[in-house]
C-alpha positions, 0 to 999 in steps of 0.5 A: 060386404061385412060390416061391424055393428054395435048398435044397441050395445053398451060399452064402458071404457076406463081411462077413455078420455085420452090416448088409446082410450079416446080413440077406442071410444070414437071407434066403438061409437062409430060402430053404433055403441053407447060409450061411457068413459071414465076419468080420474081427476087428480087435480086441476080438472084436466082429465075431466075437461078431456073426457067432457070434450070427448063426449061433447065431440061424440054427441049422442050415446056418450057419457063421461063419469069420474071413477077411481079404478083403484078403489072397489066402491068407486068402481062399483059406483061407475058400473051401477051408473052406466048399467042404470043409464043403458039397462046393462053393459055389453062391452068392458074395455079395461084401459086405464093405466099409469106409468111410474118408470124407474129402475128397481134400485131407485123405485119407491114403494109408492111407485111400485104400488100405485102402478099395480093398483091402477094397471092390474087391481083396477082391472079386477075391480072393474070386471067384478063390478060389471059382472052383475050388469053383463048382458048376453054375449058380453065382451071383456077386453083388457089392455096389456102391453108389449112391455109384458113380453119384452121387459123394458128397462125401468118398467118392472112395475108396469111389466109385472102389472101388464103380465098380470093382466094377461094371466088374469085374462086367461083365467077370466075366460075360463070362469066366465065362458059358461056365462057366454062372456068372452075375455081377451087382451090387446098388447100394443107395441109403441103407439104414437099417442102423447105418451108414445111421442114423449119417448126421447127421439134417440130411444125411438130410433133404436126401437124402430130398428126392431119392428119388422113393419118399420113403423110405430103404431097408430091409435086406430091400429089398436082401436080396430083390434078392440072393435074386432074383439068387441064384435060378433066376429069374435064370438069364438075368440076368448082367452087370447092376447092379441099382440098388435106391435108391427111384428116386434114381439110374438 
């Protein structure tokens, strides 16, 4: 029997308090890792509450920490705090992302920039901040999206950011390979998180027709792919984008 163990590994997951990030945190924690999850509080305490509820659920080997990936100093403070707590960082999952969907003609400059700042620049900030703390055989997994491949209507900002993540992943795999760090991306299709379930039913019906497996993804489908890339089983895999979309696009 082959088992995946992340015992004695430290994983930092941005935007890990909900959706795919939360499921990833649960999965890596079950595999034995210490998991630190970041959240960004915009008001009302909702994101903090979700993150702290998750770490409360996980119990030992879990930490919730506030951090805005759009700000380099904040990103560096997060990385420093996690490394101080655990002695170093083994796994970074760049998951934090936002949506501001609108057709290009109606999209505001802020709607464009905020998505680029969070979904692409945030990956740069967190990766750069974590680099000094990576231990041997480090793993970086960046969250891309089927949107970067298909180009959905009203998502010019999101698709551009996620396509940038794929390009950044390829470059970093070359730059960091000599340090023994692998860098890969996971590109989910439509997954039944709260965000996925918010898609109007008629739109989801049309989407489903394009998926050969004839079903939408579950959060565990994505988390399991991340677990593989974070594990010793993927030691010779780097610079790749693993599309987990039921065969919709490849």
